[in-house]
C-alpha positions in Angstrom: 21.1 7.7 -10.2 18.3 5.2 -9.2 14.9 6.8 -8.6 13.5 3.9 -6.6 10.4 1.8 -7.1 6.8 2.9 -7.2 3.9 0.8 -6.1 0.2 1.4 -6.7 -2.0 -0.6 -4.3 -5.6 -0.7 -5.6 -8.7 -1.6 -3.6 -10.5 -4.8 -4.5 -13.6 -2.8 -5.0 -11.8 -0.8 -7.8 -10.7 -3.5 -10.2 -11.3 -1.2 -13.3 -8.7 1.2 -11.9 -6.3 -1.7 -11.3 -6.7 -2.8 -15.0 -6.2 0.7 -16.2 -3.1 1.3 -14.1 -1.6 -2.1 -14.9 -2.0 -1.4 -18.6 -0.8 2.1 -18.4 2.4 1.3 -16.5 3.1 -2.2 -18.0 6.2 -1.0 -19.8 7.6 0.9 -16.7 10.1 -1.3 -14.9 10.1 0.7 -11.7 6.2 0.7 -11.3 4.2 -2.2 -9.9 0.4 -2.3 -9.7 -1.2 -4.7 -7.2 -4.6 -5.4 -5.7 -4.9 -5.0 -1.9 -5.0 -8.5 -0.5 -5.8 -7.6 3.1 -9.0 -8.9 4.6 -11.1 -7.8 7.6 -10.0 -5.5 10.4 -6.2 -4.8 10.6 -6.3 -4.0 14.3 -4.9 -6.6 16.7 -5.3 -7.0 20.4 -3.1 -5.5 23.1 -0.4 -8.2 22.7 0.0 -7.5 19.0 0.3 -3.8 19.5 2.9 -4.2 22.3 5.1 -6.4 20.1 4.8 -4.1 17.1 5.8 -1.1 19.1 9.4 -2.1 19.5 9.8 -3.6 16.1 8.6 -0.9 13.7 9.8 2.5 13.2 7.4 5.4 13.6 7.8 6.5 9.9 6.9 3.0 8.7 3.7 3.0 10.8 2.7 6.4 9.5 3.3 5.4 5.9 1.2 2.2 6.4 -1.5 4.2 8.1 -1.6 6.8 5.3 -1.7 4.0 2.6 -4.6 2.4 4.5 -6.4 5.7 4.7 -5.8 6.3 1.0 -7.2 2.9 0.1 -10.3 3.5 2.1 -11.0 7.0 0.8 -9.5 7.1 -2.7 -9.6 3.4 -3.7 -5.9 3.2 -4.2 -2.6 4.1 -2.5 0.7 5.2 -4.1 3.9 4.2 -2.3 7.4 5.1 -3.3 10.3 2.9 -2.1 13.7 4.5 -2.0 
């Protein structure tokens, strides 16, 4: 039974944590550690929101919002892919 993949996304301001997690999970094939590459505000104008509404499922948006909040408050986010 496959358990899925696990992803740690680490804030650019927390590179020591990135190095620690990358070293700790280096031998785990189902764990990936990356640095958040996003820049600037993630909010778009009304046109972007309208287009995204029909394309993305609500659960995906909530997961992305939670990951963004975790990055902002904790310095990292943990995401599990089925």
